PDB file of N, CA, C, O and CB in Angstrom:
ATOM      1  N   MET A   1       0.838  -1.162   0.000  1.00  0.00           N
ATOM      2  CA  MET A   1       0.000   0.000   0.000  1.00  0.00           C
ATOM      3  C   MET A   1       0.896   1.243   0.000  1.00  0.00           C
ATOM      4  O   MET A   1       1.800   1.370   0.826  1.00  0.00           O
ATOM      5  CB  MET A   1      -0.960  -0.012   1.214  1.00  0.00           C
ATOM      6  N   ARG A   2       0.634   2.143  -0.925  1.00  0.00           N
ATOM      7  CA  ARG A   2       1.411   3.375  -1.043  1.00  0.00           C
ATOM      8  C   ARG A   2       0.636   4.542  -0.483  1.00  0.00           C
ATOM      9  O   ARG A   2      -0.573   4.661  -0.684  1.00  0.00           O
ATOM     10  CB  ARG A   2       1.790   3.645  -2.499  1.00  0.00           C
ATOM     11  N   HIS A   3       1.343   5.399   0.220  1.00  0.00           N
ATOM     12  CA  HIS A   3       0.739   6.623   0.740  1.00  0.00           C
ATOM     13  C   HIS A   3       1.328   7.796  -0.017  1.00  0.00           C
ATOM     14  O   HIS A   3       2.530   7.850  -0.275  1.00  0.00           O
ATOM     15  CB  HIS A   3       0.973   6.772   2.279  1.00  0.00           C
ATOM     16  N   GLN A   4       0.483   8.709  -0.358  1.00  0.00           N
ATOM     17  CA  GLN A   4       0.948   9.892  -1.068  1.00  0.00           C
ATOM     18  C   GLN A   4       0.847  11.093  -0.131  1.00  0.00           C
ATOM     19  O   GLN A   4      -0.190  11.330   0.490  1.00  0.00           O
ATOM     20  CB  GLN A   4       0.123  10.127  -2.373  1.00  0.00           C
ATOM     21  N   ILE A   5       1.915  11.824  -0.044  1.00  0.00           N
ATOM     22  CA  ILE A   5       1.949  13.029   0.782  1.00  0.00           C
ATOM     23  C   ILE A   5       2.045  14.231  -0.137  1.00  0.00           C
ATOM     24  O   ILE A   5       2.922  14.314  -0.996  1.00  0.00           O
ATOM     25  CB  ILE A   5       3.142  12.999   1.791  1.00  0.00           C
ATOM     26  N   GLU A   6       1.126  15.156   0.062  1.00  0.00           N
ATOM     27  CA  GLU A   6       1.139  16.374  -0.742  1.00  0.00           C
ATOM     28  C   GLU A   6       1.641  17.523   0.114  1.00  0.00           C
ATOM     29  O   GLU A   6       1.315  17.624   1.297  1.00  0.00           O
ATOM     30  CB  GLU A   6      -0.270  16.686  -1.316  1.00  0.00           C
ATOM     31  N   THR A   7       2.421  18.368  -0.487  1.00  0.00           N
ATOM     32  CA  THR A   7       2.920  19.551   0.218  1.00  0.00           C
ATOM     33  C   THR A   7       2.463  20.799  -0.522  1.00  0.00           C
ATOM     34  O   THR A   7       2.170  20.758  -1.717  1.00  0.00           O
ATOM     35  CB  THR A   7       4.473  19.519   0.340  1.00  0.00           C
ATOM     36  N   ALA A   8       2.409  21.885   0.189  1.00  0.00           N
ATOM     37  CA  ALA A   8       2.036  23.162  -0.421  1.00  0.00           C
ATOM     38  C   ALA A   8       3.100  24.182  -0.070  1.00  0.00           C
ATOM     39  O   ALA A   8       3.701  24.135   1.003  1.00  0.00           O
ATOM     40  CB  ALA A   8       0.625  23.637   0.056  1.00  0.00           C
ATOM     41  N   GLU A   9       3.314  25.080  -0.968  1.00  0.00           N
ATOM     42  CA  GLU A   9       4.303  26.124  -0.732  1.00  0.00           C
ATOM     43  C   GLU A   9       3.564  27.407  -0.382  1.00  0.00           C
ATOM     44  O   GLU A   9       2.655  27.825  -1.099  1.00  0.00           O
ATOM     45  CB  GLU A   9       5.228  26.326  -1.976  1.00  0.00           C
ATOM     46  N   LEU A  10       3.960  28.028   0.725  1.00  0.00           N
ATOM     47  CA  LEU A  10       3.326  29.268   1.155  1.00  0.00           C
ATOM     48  C   LEU A  10       4.252  30.444   0.872  1.00  0.00           C
ATOM     49  O   LEU A  10       5.467  30.358   1.049  1.00  0.00           O
ATOM     50  CB  LEU A  10       2.963  29.209   2.656  1.00  0.00           C
ATOM     51  N   ALA A  11       3.659  31.522   0.436  1.00  0.00           N
ATOM     52  CA  ALA A  11       4.438  32.734   0.180  1.00  0.00           C
ATOM     53  C   ALA A  11       4.795  33.395   1.506  1.00  0.00           C
ATOM     54  O   ALA A  11       4.104  33.202   2.507  1.00  0.00           O
ATOM     55  CB  ALA A  11       3.651  33.720  -0.730  1.00  0.00           C
ATOM     56  N   ASP A  12       5.865  34.167   1.512  1.00  0.00           N
ATOM     57  CA  ASP A  12       6.282  34.884   2.719  1.00  0.00           C
ATOM     58  C   ASP A  12       5.166  35.783   3.250  1.00  0.00           C
ATOM     59  O   ASP A  12       4.977  35.891   4.462  1.00  0.00           O
ATOM     60  CB  ASP A  12       7.532  35.718   2.432  1.00  0.00           C
ATOM     61  N   ALA A  13       4.433  36.422   2.351  1.00  0.00           N
ATOM     62  CA  ALA A  13       3.352  37.320   2.766  1.00  0.00           C
ATOM     63  C   ALA A  13       2.270  36.550   3.518  1.00  0.00           C
ATOM     64  O   ALA A  13       1.710  37.054   4.491  1.00  0.00           O
ATOM     65  CB  ALA A  13       2.744  38.035   1.544  1.00  0.00           C
ATOM     66  N   GLU A  14       1.975  35.330   3.068  1.00  0.00           N
ATOM     67  CA  GLU A  14       0.972  34.508   3.754  1.00  0.00           C
ATOM     68  C   GLU A  14       1.453  34.119   5.150  1.00  0.00           C
ATOM     69  O   GLU A  14       0.681  34.159   6.108  1.00  0.00           O
ATOM     70  CB  GLU A  14       0.656  33.244   2.931  1.00  0.00           C
ATOM     71  N   LEU A  15       2.712  33.748   5.264  1.00  0.00           N
ATOM     72  CA  LEU A  15       3.272  33.395   6.569  1.00  0.00           C
ATOM     73  C   LEU A  15       3.279  34.596   7.503  1.00  0.00           C
ATOM     74  O   LEU A  15       2.980  34.464   8.690  1.00  0.00           O
ATOM     75  CB  LEU A  15       4.692  32.846   6.412  1.00  0.00           C
ATOM     76  N   ASP A  16       3.618  35.767   6.970  1.00  0.00           N
ATOM     77  CA  ASP A  16       3.621  36.986   7.782  1.00  0.00           C
ATOM     78  C   ASP A  16       2.216  37.309   8.286  1.00  0.00           C
ATOM     79  O   ASP A  16       2.042  37.732   9.428  1.00  0.00           O
ATOM     80  CB  ASP A  16       4.177  38.168   6.973  1.00  0.00           C
ATOM     81  N   ALA A  17       1.222  37.108   7.431  1.00  0.00           N
ATOM     82  CA  ALA A  17      -0.159  37.390   7.828  1.00  0.00           C
ATOM     83  C   ALA A  17      -0.591  36.461   8.957  1.00  0.00           C
ATOM     84  O   ALA A  17      -1.250  36.896   9.902  1.00  0.00           O
ATOM     85  CB  ALA A  17      -1.111  37.244   6.624  1.00  0.00           C
ATOM     86  N   VAL A  18      -0.228  35.196   8.865  1.00  0.00           N
ATOM     87  CA  VAL A  18      -0.597  34.230   9.902  1.00  0.00           C
ATOM     88  C   VAL A  18       0.148  34.533  11.196  1.00  0.00           C
ATOM     89  O   VAL A  18      -0.467  34.585  12.262  1.00  0.00           O
ATOM     90  CB  VAL A  18      -0.297  32.789   9.437  1.00  0.00           C
ATOM     91  N   SER A  19       1.454  34.732  11.121  1.00  0.00           N
ATOM     92  CA  SER A  19       2.227  34.979  12.341  1.00  0.00           C
ATOM     93  C   SER A  19       1.845  36.316  12.965  1.00  0.00           C
ATOM     94  O   SER A  19       1.829  36.439  14.189  1.00  0.00           O
ATOM     95  CB  SER A  19       3.733  34.949  12.040  1.00  0.00           C
ATOM     96  N   GLY A  20       1.540  37.310  12.152  1.00  0.00           N
ATOM     97  CA  GLY A  20       1.109  38.604  12.681  1.00  0.00           C
ATOM     98  C   GLY A  20      -0.213  38.493  13.409  1.00  0.00           C
ATOM     99  O   GLY A  20      -0.400  39.115  14.454  1.00  0.00           O
ATOM    100  N   GLY A  21      -1.133  37.707  12.870  1.00  0.00           N
ATOM    101  CA  GLY A  21      -2.419  37.499  13.533  1.00  0.00           C
ATOM    102  C   GLY A  21      -2.253  36.782  14.853  1.00  0.00           C
ATOM    103  O   GLY A  21      -2.901  37.136  15.838  1.00  0.00           O
ATOM    104  N   LEU A  22      -1.391  35.778  14.886  1.00  0.00           N
ATOM    105  CA  LEU A  22      -1.149  35.048  16.129  1.00  0.00           C
ATOM    106  C   LEU A  22      -0.499  35.947  17.166  1.00  0.00           C
ATOM    107  O   LEU A  22      -0.848  35.890  18.346  1.00  0.00           O
ATOM    108  CB  LEU A  22      -0.270  33.821  15.871  1.00  0.00           C
ATOM    109  N   LEU A  23       0.443  36.778  16.737  1.00  0.00           N
ATOM    110  CA  LEU A  23       1.127  37.683  17.659  1.00  0.00           C
ATOM    111  C   LEU A  23       0.149  38.683  18.257  1.00  0.00           C
ATOM    112  O   LEU A  23       0.180  38.946  19.459  1.00  0.00           O
ATOM    113  CB  LEU A  23       2.267  38.420  16.945  1.00  0.00           C
ATOM    114  N   ASN A  24      -0.727  39.244  17.413  1.00  0.00           N
ATOM    115  CA  ASN A  24      -1.701  40.219  17.908  1.00  0.00           C
ATOM    116  C   ASN A  24      -2.650  39.591  18.913  1.00  0.00           C
ATOM    117  O   ASN A  24      -2.993  40.222  19.913  1.00  0.00           O
ATOM    118  CB  ASN A  24      -2.494  40.817  16.749  1.00  0.00           C
ATOM    119  N   GLU A  25      -3.087  38.347  18.666  1.00  0.00           N
ATOM    120  CA  GLU A  25      -3.965  37.655  19.609  1.00  0.00           C
ATOM    121  C   GLU A  25      -3.244  37.413  20.928  1.00  0.00           C
ATOM    122  O   GLU A  25      -3.828  37.581  21.999  1.00  0.00           O
ATOM    123  CB  GLU A  25      -4.455  36.322  19.017  1.00  0.00           C
ATOM    124  N   THR A  26      -1.972  37.018  20.853  1.00  0.00           N
ATOM    125  CA  THR A  26      -1.198  36.751  22.065  1.00  0.00           C
ATOM    126  C   THR A  26      -1.013  38.023  22.872  1.00  0.00           C
ATOM    127  O   THR A  26      -1.170  38.007  24.093  1.00  0.00           O
ATOM    128  CB  THR A  26       0.167  36.145  21.713  1.00  0.00           C
ATOM    129  N   LEU A  27      -0.681  39.129  22.209  1.00  0.00           N
ATOM    130  CA  LEU A  27      -0.501  40.397  22.916  1.00  0.00           C
ATOM    131  C   LEU A  27      -1.809  40.868  23.530  1.00  0.00           C
ATOM    132  O   LEU A  27      -1.819  41.402  24.639  1.00  0.00           O
ATOM    133  CB  LEU A  27       0.048  41.465  21.970  1.00  0.00           C
ATOM    134  N   GLY A  28      -2.914  40.672  22.816  1.00  0.00           N
ATOM    135  CA  GLY A  28      -4.220  41.051  23.358  1.00  0.00           C
ATOM    136  C   GLY A  28      -4.559  40.243  24.589  1.00  0.00           C
ATOM    137  O   GLY A  28      -5.092  40.785  25.558  1.00  0.00           O
ATOM    138  N   SER A  29      -4.258  38.947  24.570  1.00  0.00           N
ATOM    139  CA  SER A  29      -4.514  38.097  25.734  1.00  0.00           C
ATOM    140  C   SER A  29      -3.649  38.519  26.905  1.00  0.00           C
ATOM    141  O   SER A  29      -4.120  38.567  28.041  1.00  0.00           O
ATOM    142  CB  SER A  29      -4.260  36.623  25.397  1.00  0.00           C
ATOM    143  N   ALA A  30      -2.390  38.826  26.640  1.00  0.00           N
ATOM    144  CA  ALA A  30      -1.482  39.240  27.711  1.00  0.00           C
ATOM    145  C   ALA A  30      -1.943  40.563  28.316  1.00  0.00           C
ATOM    146  O   ALA A  30      -1.907  40.730  29.535  1.00  0.00           O
ATOM    147  CB  ALA A  30      -0.038  39.368  27.181  1.00  0.00           C
ATOM    148  N   ALA A  31      -2.371  41.494  27.486  1.00  0.00           N
ATOM    149  CA  ALA A  31      -2.838  42.789  27.985  1.00  0.00           C
ATOM    150  C   ALA A  31      -4.086  42.606  28.834  1.00  0.00           C
ATOM    151  O   ALA A  31      -4.236  43.266  29.863  1.00  0.00           O
ATOM    152  CB  ALA A  31      -3.123  43.755  26.818  1.00  0.00           C
ATOM    153  N   GLY A  32      -4.986  41.716  28.415  1.00  0.00           N
ATOM    154  CA  GLY A  32      -6.187  41.445  29.201  1.00  0.00           C
ATOM    155  C   GLY A  32      -5.844  40.852  30.549  1.00  0.00           C
ATOM    156  O   GLY A  32      -6.479  41.181  31.551  1.00  0.00           O
ATOM    157  N   THR A  33      -4.854  39.986  30.590  1.00  0.00           N
ATOM    158  CA  THR A  33      -4.427  39.379  31.849  1.00  0.00           C
ATOM    159  C   THR A  33      -3.836  40.433  32.770  1.00  0.00           C
ATOM    160  O   THR A  33      -4.147  40.454  33.961  1.00  0.00           O
ATOM    161  CB  THR A  33      -3.404  38.261  31.595  1.00  0.00           C
ATOM    162  N   VAL A  34      -2.994  41.304  32.244  1.00  0.00           N
ATOM    163  CA  VAL A  34      -2.388  42.363  33.055  1.00  0.00           C
ATOM    164  C   VAL A  34      -3.468  43.292  33.583  1.00  0.00           C
ATOM    165  O   VAL A  34      -3.429  43.679  34.751  1.00  0.00           O
ATOM    166  CB  VAL A  34      -1.346  43.160  32.236  1.00  0.00           C
ATOM    167  N   ASP A  35      -4.432  43.657  32.745  1.00  0.00           N
ATOM    168  CA  ASP A  35      -5.516  44.538  33.186  1.00  0.00           C
ATOM    169  C   ASP A  35      -6.320  43.883  34.303  1.00  0.00           C
ATOM    170  O   ASP A  35      -6.740  44.557  35.243  1.00  0.00           O
ATOM    171  CB  ASP A  35      -6.438  44.892  32.007  1.00  0.00           C
ATOM    172  N   GLY A  36      -6.536  42.572  34.204  1.00  0.00           N
ATOM    173  CA  GLY A  36      -7.292  41.855  35.229  1.00  0.00           C
ATOM    174  C   GLY A  36      -6.544  41.759  36.542  1.00  0.00           C
ATOM    175  O   GLY A  36      -7.162  41.805  37.606  1.00  0.00           O
ATOM    176  N   VAL A  37      -5.245  41.628  36.493  1.00  0.00           N
ATOM    177  CA  VAL A  37      -4.432  41.492  37.705  1.00  0.00           C
ATOM    178  C   VAL A  37      -4.214  42.847  38.358  1.00  0.00           C
ATOM    179  O   VAL A  37      -4.060  42.934  39.576  1.00  0.00           O
ATOM    180  CB  VAL A  37      -3.081  40.838  37.381  1.00  0.00           C
ATOM    181  N   GLU A  38      -4.200  43.879  37.574  1.00  0.00           N
ATOM    182  CA  GLU A  38      -3.915  45.221  38.090  1.00  0.00           C
ATOM    183  C   GLU A  38      -4.875  45.606  39.214  1.00  0.00           C
ATOM    184  O   GLU A  38      -4.468  46.259  40.175  1.00  0.00           O
ATOM    185  CB  GLU A  38      -3.999  46.251  36.961  1.00  0.00           C
ATOM    186  N   GLY A  39      -6.146  45.207  39.105  1.00  0.00           N
ATOM    187  CA  GLY A  39      -7.128  45.537  40.127  1.00  0.00           C
ATOM    188  C   GLY A  39      -6.881  44.834  41.450  1.00  0.00           C
ATOM    189  O   GLY A  39      -7.422  45.260  42.471  1.00  0.00           O
ATOM    190  N   LEU A  40      -6.087  43.781  41.471  1.00  0.00           N
ATOM    191  CA  LEU A  40      -5.824  43.042  42.706  1.00  0.00           C
ATOM    192  C   LEU A  40      -4.649  43.594  43.492  1.00  0.00           C
ATOM    193  O   LEU A  40      -4.498  43.280  44.673  1.00  0.00           O
ATOM    194  CB  LEU A  40      -5.575  41.600  42.392  1.00  0.00           C
ATOM    195  N   VAL A  41      -3.823  44.399  42.869  1.00  0.00           N
ATOM    196  CA  VAL A  41      -2.627  44.908  43.536  1.00  0.00           C
ATOM    197  C   VAL A  41      -3.040  45.836  44.675  1.00  0.00           C
ATOM    198  O   VAL A  41      -3.831  46.758  44.478  1.00  0.00           O
ATOM    199  CB  VAL A  41      -1.702  45.651  42.531  1.00  0.00           C
ATOM    200  N   GLY A  42      -2.506  45.588  45.854  1.00  0.00           N
ATOM    201  CA  GLY A  42      -2.813  46.424  47.009  1.00  0.00           C
ATOM    202  C   GLY A  42      -4.114  46.072  47.704  1.00  0.00           C
ATOM    203  O   GLY A  42      -4.544  46.794  48.604  1.00  0.00           O
ATOM    204  N   ASN A  43      -4.756  44.972  47.308  1.00  0.00           N
ATOM    205  CA  ASN A  43      -6.015  44.573  47.917  1.00  0.00           C
ATOM    206  C   ASN A  43      -5.809  43.399  48.862  1.00  0.00           C
ATOM    207  O   ASN A  43      -4.863  42.626  48.711  1.00  0.00           O
ATOM    208  CB  ASN A  43      -7.038  44.214  46.843  1.00  0.00           C
ATOM    209  N   THR A  44      -6.687  43.275  49.818  1.00  0.00           N
ATOM    210  CA  THR A  44      -6.713  42.111  50.696  1.00  0.00           C
ATOM    211  C   THR A  44      -7.928  41.290  50.298  1.00  0.00           C
ATOM    212  O   THR A  44      -9.043  41.810  50.272  1.00  0.00           O
ATOM    213  CB  THR A  44      -6.760  42.521  52.221  1.00  0.00           C
ATOM    214  N   VAL A  45      -7.727  40.023  49.990  1.00  0.00           N
ATOM    215  CA  VAL A  45      -8.816  39.189  49.500  1.00  0.00           C
ATOM    216  C   VAL A  45      -8.969  37.965  50.384  1.00  0.00           C
ATOM    217  O   VAL A  45      -7.986  37.289  50.686  1.00  0.00           O
ATOM    218  CB  VAL A  45      -8.571  38.773  48.042  1.00  0.00           C
ATOM    219  N   ASN A  46     -10.192  37.674  50.802  1.00  0.00           N
ATOM    220  CA  ASN A  46     -10.529  36.466  51.564  1.00  0.00           C
ATOM    221  C   ASN A  46      -9.670  36.277  52.807  1.00  0.00           C
ATOM    222  O   ASN A  46      -9.180  35.176  53.057  1.00  0.00           O
ATOM    223  CB  ASN A  46     -10.395  35.257  50.682  1.00  0.00           C
ATOM    224  N   GLY A  47      -9.483  37.322  53.578  1.00  0.00           N
ATOM    225  CA  GLY A  47      -8.801  37.187  54.852  1.00  0.00           C
ATOM    226  C   GLY A  47      -7.295  37.059  54.779  1.00  0.00           C
ATOM    227  O   GLY A  47      -6.664  36.785  55.799  1.00  0.00           O
ATOM    228  N   VAL A  48      -6.697  37.244  53.626  1.00  0.00           N
ATOM    229  CA  VAL A  48      -5.243  37.172  53.499  1.00  0.00           C
ATOM    230  C   VAL A  48      -4.714  38.593  53.387  1.00  0.00           C
ATOM    231  O   VAL A  48      -5.093  39.331  52.478  1.00  0.00           O
ATOM    232  CB  VAL A  48      -4.812  36.308  52.260  1.00  0.00           C
ATOM    233  N   SER A  49      -3.860  38.969  54.290  1.00  0.00           N
ATOM    234  CA  SER A  49      -3.345  40.334  54.333  1.00  0.00           C
ATOM    235  C   SER A  49      -1.861  40.347  54.004  1.00  0.00           C
ATOM    236  O   SER A  49      -1.135  39.409  54.336  1.00  0.00           O
ATOM    237  CB  SER A  49      -3.592  40.965  55.713  1.00  0.00           C
ATOM    238  N   THR A  50      -1.413  41.418  53.347  1.00  0.00           N
ATOM    239  CA  THR A  50       0.002  41.504  52.983  1.00  0.00           C
ATOM    240  C   THR A  50       0.866  41.963  54.148  1.00  0.00           C
ATOM    241  O   THR A  50       2.090  41.849  54.081  1.00  0.00           O
ATOM    242  CB  THR A  50       0.182  42.450  51.811  1.00  0.00           C
ATOM    243  N   ASP A  51       0.251  42.486  55.233  1.00  0.00           N
ATOM    244  CA  ASP A  51       1.063  42.967  56.355  1.00  0.00           C
ATOM    245  C   ASP A  51       1.161  41.958  57.499  1.00  0.00           C
ATOM    246  O   ASP A  51       1.694  42.289  58.559  1.00  0.00           O
ATOM    247  CB  ASP A  51       0.490  44.263  56.878  1.00  0.00           C
ATOM    248  N   GLY A  52       0.661  40.738  57.309  1.00  0.00           N
ATOM    249  CA  GLY A  52       0.782  39.691  58.313  1.00  0.00           C
ATOM    250  C   GLY A  52      -0.311  39.704  59.356  1.00  0.00           C
ATOM    251  O   GLY A  52      -0.372  38.791  60.179  1.00  0.00           O
ATOM    252  N   LEU A  53      -1.184  40.708  59.356  1.00  0.00           N
ATOM    253  CA  LEU A  53      -2.280  40.762  60.312  1.00  0.00           C
ATOM    254  C   LEU A  53      -3.525  40.137  59.702  1.00  0.00           C
ATOM    255  O   LEU A  53      -3.777  40.306  58.509  1.00  0.00           O
ATOM    256  CB  LEU A  53      -2.559  42.214  60.746  1.00  0.00           C
ATOM    257  N   PRO A  54      -4.308  39.419  60.500  1.00  0.00           N
ATOM    258  CA  PRO A  54      -5.520  38.804  59.945  1.00  0.00           C
ATOM    259  C   PRO A  54      -6.541  39.867  59.564  1.00  0.00           C
ATOM    260  O   PRO A  54      -6.629  40.911  60.211  1.00  0.00           O
ATOM    261  CB  PRO A  54      -6.137  37.818  60.954  1.00  0.00           C
ATOM    262  N   SER A  55      -7.292  39.606  58.537  1.00  0.00           N
ATOM    263  CA  SER A  55      -8.346  40.521  58.121  1.00  0.00           C
ATOM    264  C   SER A  55      -9.533  39.700  57.650  1.00  0.00           C
ATOM    265  O   SER A  55      -9.418  38.493  57.435  1.00  0.00           O
ATOM    266  CB  SER A  55      -7.853  41.486  57.001  1.00  0.00           C
ATOM    267  N   VAL A  56     -10.652  40.345  57.495  1.00  0.00           N
ATOM    268  CA  VAL A  56     -11.869  39.654  57.091  1.00  0.00           C
ATOM    269  C   VAL A  56     -12.406  40.320  55.840  1.00  0.00           C
ATOM    270  O   VAL A  56     -12.407  41.546  55.728  1.00  0.00           O
ATOM    271  CB  VAL A  56     -12.930  39.661  58.226  1.00  0.00           C
ATOM    272  N   GLY A  57     -12.868  39.498  54.891  1.00  0.00           N
ATOM    273  CA  GLY A  57     -13.504  40.022  53.688  1.00  0.00           C
ATOM    274  C   GLY A  57     -12.513  40.606  52.713  1.00  0.00           C
ATOM    275  O   GLY A  57     -11.366  40.165  52.628  1.00  0.00           O
ATOM    276  N   VAL A  58     -12.968  41.610  51.974  1.00  0.00           N
ATOM    277  CA  VAL A  58     -12.151  42.234  50.940  1.00  0.00           C
ATOM    278  C   VAL A  58     -11.962  43.697  51.284  1.00  0.00           C
ATOM    279  O   VAL A  58     -12.935  44.422  51.490  1.00  0.00           O
ATOM    280  CB  VAL A  58     -12.796  42.076  49.539  1.00  0.00           C
ATOM    281  N   SER A  59     -10.734  44.126  51.346  1.00  0.00           N
ATOM    282  CA  SER A  59     -10.401  45.521  51.627  1.00  0.00           C
ATOM    283  C   SER A  59      -9.721  46.096  50.400  1.00  0.00           C
ATOM    284  O   SER A  59      -8.674  45.602  49.982  1.00  0.00           O
ATOM    285  CB  SER A  59      -9.487  45.652  52.890  1.00  0.00           C
ATOM    286  N   LEU A  60     -10.307  47.143  49.813  1.00  0.00           N
ATOM    287  CA  LEU A  60      -9.743  47.727  48.598  1.00  0.00           C
ATOM    288  C   LEU A  60      -8.798  48.862  48.945  1.00  0.00           C
ATOM    289  O   LEU A  60      -9.011  49.585  49.919  1.00  0.00           O
ATOM    290  CB  LEU A  60     -10.856  48.227  47.668  1.00  0.00           C
ATOM    291  N   GLY A  61      -7.762  49.014  48.152  1.00  0.00           N
ATOM    292  CA  GLY A  61      -6.818  50.100  48.339  1.00  0.00           C
ATOM    293  C   GLY A  61      -5.520  49.620  48.948  1.00  0.00           C
ATOM    294  O   GLY A  61      -5.373  48.448  49.294  1.00  0.00           O
ATOM    295  N   ALA A  62      -4.585  50.538  49.074  1.00  0.00           N
ATOM    296  CA  ALA A  62      -3.248  50.198  49.571  1.00  0.00           C
ATOM    297  C   ALA A  62      -3.295  49.944  51.069  1.00  0.00           C
ATOM    298  O   ALA A  62      -4.054  50.584  51.797  1.00  0.00           O
ATOM    299  CB  ALA A  62      -2.239  51.323  49.251  1.00  0.00           C
ATOM    300  N   GLN A  63      -2.487  49.015  51.510  1.00  0.00           N
ATOM    301  CA  GLN A  63      -2.352  48.712  52.932  1.00  0.00           C
ATOM    302  C   GLN A  63      -1.368  49.692  53.557  1.00  0.00           C
ATOM    303  O   GLN A  63      -0.352  50.017  52.942  1.00  0.00           O
ATOM    304  CB  GLN A  63      -1.885  47.244  53.150  1.00  0.00           C
ATOM    305  N   SER A  64      -1.649  50.169  54.765  1.00  0.00           N
ATOM    306  CA  SER A  64      -0.689  51.069  55.418  1.00  0.00           C
ATOM    307  C   SER A  64      -0.275  50.523  56.761  1.00  0.00           C
ATOM    308  O   SER A  64       0.528  51.144  57.459  1.00  0.00           O
ATOM    309  CB  SER A  64      -1.281  52.469  55.584  1.00  0.00           C
TER     310      SER A  64
END
């Protein structure tokens, strides 16, 4: 039994279009992740405090 493998040749412009689209999606995902994490900085969530003292609930803003 013989198997035939077909190949296709892609132009540089086609490869650039694909890689550019993938890069833009990756950067968009990374930016969304950073934006989502930014709101957590300086917050106390679920009783965990950054200053070592116990806390309850969610406290927004910088700890002093």
